[in-house]
N, C-alpha and C positions, 0 to 999 in steps of 0.2 A: 505493499500500499503506499510506503514512504517514497519508494521508487516511482511509482505511478504519479505520485503528486509532484515529484521533481520534474518528472517529464512534463508534466503540464505546465509548470512554470517556466521551465527551459523554452518551451514553445510558444512562451508568451500568452497562454491562455490559463490563468489560474483558476478561472470559473470553473472550468471543467472538474478540478479537484474537489469541488464542494460535494458532487455527486458521488465520487469515488468514497470520499470519507463518511457520507451519510448513509451509503450502502452497506458500508463495513461496520455501521453501528453508531457513528458520531460519537458524543461525549459518553455514551454508556460503554463503549471499548473499555473504558477504565475499569469497569467492574469485571471485565473478562482478563484483562491482561496487564492492568496497571496503567502507568502513565509514559512509559519510555517512548512507544511510537507516537503518541499525541504530542508529546514535546518536539519530537523531529519534525513532524508534519508542520507544527505552528512556527517552527523556525524557518520554513521555506516560503510562508505566505505573507504577503505585505498587510499593512494593517487595514487599509481599505478593503481588501477582499474578506478578512475576518469579521469586521464590525458590519460589513454588509450583509451577512447571511447568519440567522439566528442560530443555526448549526454549529457553525465555526464560533460564534460568539459564546455559545455556553462552554465549548471547550476551553476557550480562553477564560472564561470565569472560573472553571474547575482549577487551572493551572495557577490562576493567580491565587486562589483560595490556598492552595498547597503551599505557595511560595511566600505566604503571610501577606501578601496583598489584598486583605479582605475587603477594605473600602473601595478599592479599585474594582474588584469583582461586583461589589453591591451596584456600584454606579452603572456598570456596563449591564449588569442583568436588568436593573430597573429600567434602564432607556430601551431594552430589547422588549421587554414584556409590556411596557406602555404602550406599544403598538399592537398588541393582541387584541383579538376581539372576543377573548374569554378571559374570566377570572382564573387566574394560576392557582388561587388558594380553594377553589371550588372542586372537590374530588367526585362530585356527582356526575360530571360530564364524562361521556364516552372515553373510554381508554385509547381509542384511536383518534381522538381529538390531536390535530397536528400540533406537536411540540409539548403536549401537555405532560408527558411523562418526563422528558428531560427538565422541563421547568420547575415541576415540583421538586424533582430530586435536588435541583440546584438551590432553589428556594430554601429547602431546609438545611442543605448542606452550609450555605452562606450564613443562615441565622445562627446554626449551632457554632460557627467559627466565631461569629460576632458575640457570642456569649448569652444569645436569647434562647429560653427554653421553648421547647415545642409545646404548645399549649394543650392542655387537656381536651378542649373542643376539638381541636386538630387530630389528636391522636383518636378520638371517637370516629372521626371522618375517615383517618386511615384504616381503623379496624373494620369499619363497614365496608369500605372500598375493597379491602382484601378478601372478603366473604362474597364479593360478587365476581371475583376474577376466576376465569377458567384454567384449563391446563394449558393452553397456548400461551398465557401471560404470565409464566412461572418468573421471567425476568422482572416484572414490574412487582410481582408479590413478593420477591426476595429483598428488593429495594424497599418497599414500604414497611415489611416486617422489621428490617434493620432499623428504620425510623421509629417504629414502635418501640423497639427494645432502647434506643437511645433515650426517647421520651419518656419512658416509664423509669428507666435509670435515674433521669434527671429528678423525678418526682421522689424517688427513694422507694417506688414499688418494685422491689428487687424480684419478688416472685414473678411478676408480669413481665418484667424486663427479660428474664433468664427464659421465660416460656416463649417469648416472640424471638429472641435469639437463635434457640434451639430450633424453632420452626423455620426460620430463614435458610439454615444451612443446607437441607436437603434441595431446596429450590434453587440455591447458588450452584450446588454440584449439578444437579440436573441441567443447568444451562452453561455448564462449563466454567464457572466463574469462580475459581480458586481464590482469586484477589478478595472478592466478596467474602468468601467463607473466612478467609484468612482475617479480615477485619472485624467478623463476628466473634472470632476467638479472643480477640482483644477486648471486646466489649464484655464478653463473659467473664474475662479475668477481671475486669473492672467491677463488675457485679460481685464476685466472689470476694476480691478486695475490700470493696464497701461493707461486705457482710461480715468482715473478719476472718474470712477463710484463706488464709495466705498459702496453704498447700495447694488448693484447688484454683486459686488465683495463678500461681507459678505454673501450674500445668497447662492453663489455657492460654497464658502469654506464650509458654514455650510453643504450644500448637501453632500459634499466629507467625512466631519468628521462624519455625520450621517451613511453614509455606513461603513465608518471604525469601528465605535462603535457597529453598529447592527450585522454585518457580519464578521468582523475581529477583534475581541476585543482583541485578543492575538498578533497582528500586532502591536507592538510598533511604528515601522518606520512611518508607514501610519498617525497614530494618531499624532505622533510628528510633521510629515510636515505639517498636517493641522493646528495644534495650533500654530506652528511658523508663518504660513502665516497669520492667524487670528490675532495673536499679531503684526506682522509687519502692518497689515492694521491698526488695532488700534493706534498704534504709529503715522503713517502717518496722521491719521485724527485727532490727538491730542485727541483721545477718551479714557479715562480712565474708 
């Protein structure tokens, strides 16, 4: 895919790369294989091409968030969604509404990085939406279950957070999203940590780190997060 985009750019037709990236999954490539190819693609494209298409703009938002440029991601996200003809926070819309899946994922992701909790009312919408999804929508289901896990962890509802996290794993695996599953292990570790179960937390963090090392060894951010969480756990347990 990176080479295909490179050829489009070299031919002076960067617009053709938009369809290539979109057909490959767009921003949701992240959940399958991490950020490496997305970063390579975005380095090839000029700013006008990126901000001129909502699918590329969502990838830019994702990379900005992961690089710590959260306010920049929020600004771009808001400018793109302001042009939409639907409410990105209304999950009662059909799942095939153009862009709704990507927009919902990015809205929640940016909000979490901004330090804003996922509201209980939105969690209720997420849960209701999950119950309506069929087998062909496992990718969306896994994403929404992840956010239910995170939201309930924020509320201190550890049992519910664990339930939704564990529910998400088989859906991630069914869609080939080891990256998504690896992140769930991190969240399950956080839940155990918050519950005071250091042994379970360490086991979950190790599962996440093992996934990162085995399948995403070139993704330094995922390994960094896992190592920080493990170090924090050792510190809290006074385990040198």
